[in-house]
C-alpha positions, 0 to 999 in steps of 0.5 A, spaced: 444 093 185 437 093 184 433 100 183 426 098 183 424 100 190 426 107 189 421 112 187 420 114 180 418 121 178 412 121 174 413 126 168 409 133 169 402 132 166 401 137 161 396 143 163 390 142 159 389 147 152 386 153 153 385 156 146 384 164 149 390 163 153 394 160 147 400 164 145 398 163 137 391 165 139 393 171 142 398 173 137 393 172 131 388 176 135 393 182 136 395 181 129 388 182 127 386 188 131 393 191 129 391 190 121 384 193 122 387 199 126 393 200 120 387 200 115 384 205 119 390 209 119 392 208 111 386 210 109 387 217 108 392 215 103 388 210 100 392 205 102 390 198 105 394 194 110 397 189 105 398 195 100 403 200 104 408 194 105 411 193 099 411 202 098 415 202 105 420 197 103 422 200 096 422 207 100 427 203 105 431 200 099 429 193 098 431 191 091 425 193 086 424 186 083 418 182 085 421 176 088 425 180 092 419 184 094 415 178 095 419 176 100 420 181 104 413 182 104 412 175 106 408 174 101 407 169 094 409 172 087 402 171 085 399 175 090 404 180 090 403 181 082 396 183 083 398 187 089 403 191 084 398 192 079 393 194 084 398 200 086 401 201 079 392 202 078 393 207 083 399 210 081 403 210 087 408 204 083 411 202 076 414 197 072 421 199 069 424 192 064 432 192 067 436 194 062 442 189 064 437 184 063 430 184 060 427 178 063 428 183 069 422 187 072 424 193 077 418 196 082 419 203 083 416 209 087 412 213 082 413 221 085 406 220 088 407 213 091 414 216 094 410 222 098 405 217 100 411 212 102 415 218 106 409 218 110 408 211 113 414 211 118 411 217 122 404 213 122 407 207 124 412 209 129 406 212 132 402 207 132 407 202 134 408 208 141 401 207 143 402 199 143 408 200 148 404 205 152 406 203 159 411 199 157 419 201 161 424 200 156 426 193 159 420 191 159 419 193 152 426 189 150 424 183 154 418 183 150 422 184 143 427 178 146 421 174 147 418 175 140 425 174 137 425 166 141 418 165 139 420 167 132 426 162 132 423 157 135 418 158 129 423 157 124 426 152 127 419 148 126 418 149 120 425 148 117 424 141 120 419 139 115 
């Protein structure tokens, strides 16, 4: 049976790429604005956008090794070391050598660091509430689902490399 006379469906042409509408551009723009807003809200605590993350992780019980904190804060080990140096200079955390393995150094909150870290969930919850203003619970759930899918797709791309 000859099929040459059957019409062929042409693949749909990809729409032209528009930088301003791209998902990556929009997410980056939101991230930059959000980082600036978090910096502003952390200023009374003497913290930057980067510095509050390990404090919150330590408060919430992340194992206090540099490797665990770096992984949970999505930082490289060298960057985290410099960040911990700054937090230690501010008196917010301290390094403690492990009693079981002297090669392991744990990072712990000081009383001042704990006091600062305990304020973070309230500040961040208020900001999140403001970001989601006008969203219904169903829309918020869909947004979280979409973000989780984008994250999964992005991880899949990274794992294929």
